[in-house]
C-alpha positions in Angstrom: 35.5 35.1 34.5 32.1 35.4 36.1 31.2 37.8 38.8 31.5 36.5 42.3 28.2 36.0 44.2 26.7 39.5 44.4 23.5 40.0 46.2 21.6 42.4 44.0 20.5 42.7 40.4 21.9 46.3 40.6 25.4 44.9 41.3 25.0 42.4 38.5 23.9 45.2 36.1 27.0 47.3 37.1 29.2 44.3 36.4 27.7 43.6 33.0 27.9 47.3 32.0 31.5 47.3 33.2 32.4 44.2 31.1 30.8 45.8 28.1 32.8 49.1 28.5 36.0 47.2 29.4 35.7 45.0 26.3 35.2 48.1 24.1 38.5 49.7 25.2 41.0 47.1 26.4 41.6 45.1 23.2 40.9 41.8 24.9 43.5 42.0 27.7 41.2 42.6 30.7 39.9 39.0 31.0 43.5 37.8 31.7 43.9 40.5 34.4 40.6 39.6 36.0 41.3 35.9 35.8 44.6 36.5 37.6 42.6 37.7 40.6 40.1 34.9 40.6 41.9 32.6 43.0 43.0 35.3 45.5 40.7 38.4 45.2 37.6 37.8 43.1 35.8 40.6 44.9 38.6 43.0 43.8 38.1 41.8 40.2 34.4 42.4 40.6 35.0 46.0 41.9 37.4 46.8 39.1 34.8 45.8 36.5 31.7 47.1 38.3 33.1 50.4 39.7 36.1 51.1 37.5 34.4 50.4 34.2 30.7 50.1 35.0 30.5 53.3 37.0 33.5 55.5 36.1 34.5 54.6 32.5 30.8 54.4 31.5 30.2 58.1 32.5 29.5 60.8 29.9 31.7 63.9 29.8 35.0 62.5 28.6 35.7 60.3 25.6 37.9 57.2 25.9 41.0 59.0 24.6 40.6 61.8 27.2 40.0 59.2 29.9 43.2 57.4 29.0 45.3 60.7 28.9 44.0 61.4 32.4 44.8 57.8 33.5 48.3 57.9 32.0 49.0 61.2 33.8 47.8 60.0 37.2 49.6 56.6 37.0 52.8 58.5 36.0 52.3 60.9 38.9 51.7 58.2 41.5 54.7 56.2 40.4 55.2 52.6 41.2 52.3 51.6 39.0 54.2 50.4 36.0 52.2 47.1 35.5 49.0 49.2 35.4 50.6 51.8 33.3 51.5 49.1 30.8 47.9 48.0 30.6 46.7 51.6 30.1 49.3 52.3 27.4 47.9 49.4 25.5 44.4 50.6 26.2 45.4 54.1 25.0 46.6 52.7 21.7 43.4 50.7 21.4 41.2 53.8 21.8 43.1 55.7 19.2 45.8 57.7 21.0 49.0 57.9 19.0 52.4 57.1 20.2 53.3 60.8 19.9 50.3 61.7 22.1 51.3 59.2 24.7 54.9 60.3 24.8 53.8 63.9 25.0 51.7 63.1 28.0 54.7 61.6 29.8 56.9 64.6 28.8 54.2 66.9 30.2 54.0 64.9 33.4 57.7 65.4 34.0 57.1 69.0 34.9 54.6 68.0 37.6 55.6 64.5 38.7 59.3 64.7 38.1 61.8 63.2 35.6 62.2 59.8 37.3 58.5 59.1 37.1 58.3 60.3 33.5 61.3 58.2 32.6 59.7 55.1 34.2 56.6 55.8 32.1 58.6 56.2 28.9 60.4 52.9 29.7 57.0 51.1 29.9 55.8 52.9 26.7 58.9 51.8 24.9 58.3 48.2 25.8 54.7 48.3 24.6 55.5 50.2 21.5 58.3 47.7 20.7 55.8 44.8 21.1 53.5 46.5 18.6 56.2 47.5 16.1 55.7 51.2 16.7 59.3 52.3 17.2 60.8 54.7 16.5 58.3 57.4 17.7 58.4 60.7 15.8 58.2 63.6 18.2 55.8 66.4 17.5 
């Protein structure tokens, strides 16, 4: 997908940087997500790439694994974000988190976000792990 008409070279640069970062962590899934927004909200797709990945994910200070652990915890805590959680579980595996680390993040989140949200996250993880042939998970 190409960026919608954006007025400045700076916006185009943010978008290009975001595409580069996104491609490095998503394992090839992001273009489909972005394309799904093309006919209804291309500006949202642009902002996800330019801001989410070009500005936030491109920052120094956390490595991709750390960023994904934070993202998993936040999405679990918010609840109702299971489609996005599925994307980020895949991304977490792509950047090198293990199934055990992902499960431990959800177990840890149960103490702060509650068991129902942790169970929802585990359910999504089980689906992704099954698709990748990563079951059963050995607990730490």
